[in-house]
C-alpha positions as CSV (number, residue, x, y, z in Angstrom):
1,X,159.9,-94.4,-91.3
2,X,162.3,-91.6,-90.6
3,X,163.6,-91.5,-87.0
4,X,164.5,-88.4,-85.0
5,X,168.2,-88.7,-84.1
6,X,169.7,-87.9,-80.7
7,X,173.4,-88.2,-80.4
8,X,175.6,-87.9,-77.3
9,X,172.8,-86.4,-75.1
10,X,172.0,-86.9,-71.5
11,X,168.4,-87.1,-70.3
12,X,167.8,-86.7,-66.6
13,X,164.6,-87.1,-64.6
14,X,162.2,-86.8,-67.5
15,X,159.8,-88.9,-69.5
16,X,161.4,-89.9,-72.8
17,X,159.4,-91.5,-75.6
18,X,161.7,-94.0,-77.3
19,X,159.3,-94.9,-80.1
20,X,160.1,-93.2,-83.4
21,X,163.5,-92.0,-82.1
22,X,167.1,-93.0,-82.6
23,X,169.4,-92.6,-79.6
24,X,173.2,-93.0,-80.1
25,X,175.6,-92.8,-77.2
26,X,173.0,-91.3,-75.0
27,X,172.7,-91.4,-71.2
28,X,169.4,-91.8,-69.4
29,X,169.4,-91.0,-65.6
30,X,166.3,-91.4,-63.5
31,X,164.0,-91.3,-66.5
32,X,160.7,-93.0,-67.4
33,X,161.2,-94.5,-70.8
34,X,158.1,-95.1,-72.9
35,X,158.2,-97.7,-75.6
36,X,155.3,-98.5,-77.8
37,X,155.3,-100.9,-80.7
38,X,156.9,-98.9,-83.4
39,X,160.4,-98.7,-84.8
40,X,163.2,-97.3,-82.6
41,X,167.0,-97.5,-82.4
42,X,169.2,-97.6,-79.3
43,X,172.9,-97.8,-79.8
44,X,175.6,-97.6,-77.1
45,X,173.3,-96.0,-74.6
46,X,173.5,-96.2,-70.8
47,X,170.6,-96.4,-68.3
48,X,170.7,-95.5,-64.6
49,X,167.7,-95.8,-62.3
50,X,165.3,-95.7,-65.2
51,X,161.8,-97.2,-65.3
52,X,160.3,-98.6,-68.4
53,X,156.8,-98.4,-69.7
54,X,156.4,-100.9,-72.4
55,X,153.2,-101.2,-74.5
56,X,153.8,-104.1,-76.9
57,X,151.5,-106.6,-78.6
58,X,153.2,-110.0,-78.8
59,X,151.6,-111.7,-81.8
60,X,150.8,-115.4,-81.4
61,X,153.0,-117.5,-83.7
62,X,155.4,-114.6,-84.4
63,X,159.0,-115.4,-83.5
64,X,160.0,-111.9,-84.5
65,X,157.7,-110.4,-81.7
66,X,159.3,-112.7,-79.1
67,X,162.9,-111.9,-80.3
68,X,162.2,-108.1,-80.1
69,X,160.9,-108.2,-76.6
70,X,163.7,-110.6,-75.5
71,X,166.2,-108.1,-76.9
72,X,164.7,-105.3,-74.9
73,X,164.7,-107.3,-71.7
74,X,168.3,-108.4,-72.3
75,X,169.3,-104.7,-72.7
76,X,167.6,-103.8,-69.4
77,X,169.2,-106.7,-67.6
78,X,172.6,-105.6,-68.9
79,X,172.1,-102.1,-67.6
80,X,171.1,-103.5,-64.2
81,X,174.2,-105.7,-64.1
82,X,176.3,-102.6,-64.9
83,X,174.6,-100.8,-62.0
84,X,175.4,-103.8,-59.6
85,X,179.0,-103.7,-60.7
86,X,179.2,-100.0,-60.1
87,X,177.7,-100.4,-56.6
88,X,174.5,-98.5,-57.5
89,X,172.2,-101.4,-57.1
90,X,172.5,-104.4,-54.8
91,X,172.0,-107.9,-56.3
92,X,168.5,-108.1,-54.7
93,X,167.4,-105.1,-56.8
94,X,167.4,-102.4,-54.2
95,X,169.0,-99.1,-55.1
96,X,171.9,-97.9,-53.0
97,X,171.3,-94.6,-51.2
98,X,173.5,-91.8,-52.4
99,X,175.6,-90.2,-49.7
100,X,173.9,-87.0,-48.4
101,X,175.9,-83.8,-48.8
102,X,174.6,-82.4,-45.5
103,X,175.6,-85.3,-43.3
104,X,178.3,-84.4,-40.8
105,X,180.8,-86.9,-39.6
106,X,181.8,-87.2,-35.9
107,X,179.8,-86.5,-32.8
């Protein structure tokens, strides 16, 4: 299967269908990422405040199915750990509020 390649792109506040695509060095910010059980490729991508919609059949007795879903969950966990380290997410899973530009300091 031939994949559509996206290289060094930023996706913001949109729904992105991961399936059938190759993303290399891409950044996803505030996106809904849709993954269905077909081939895809994610390499050196970053994820900030993204929600995942995963539609995947885990076949009974198929270690490959389990490995694939574990790899995806591991990637999501890694992105969340990076957000915690950057102060964008507290360890309890709550997003940190961004400072408001219209807030005035003082009385």
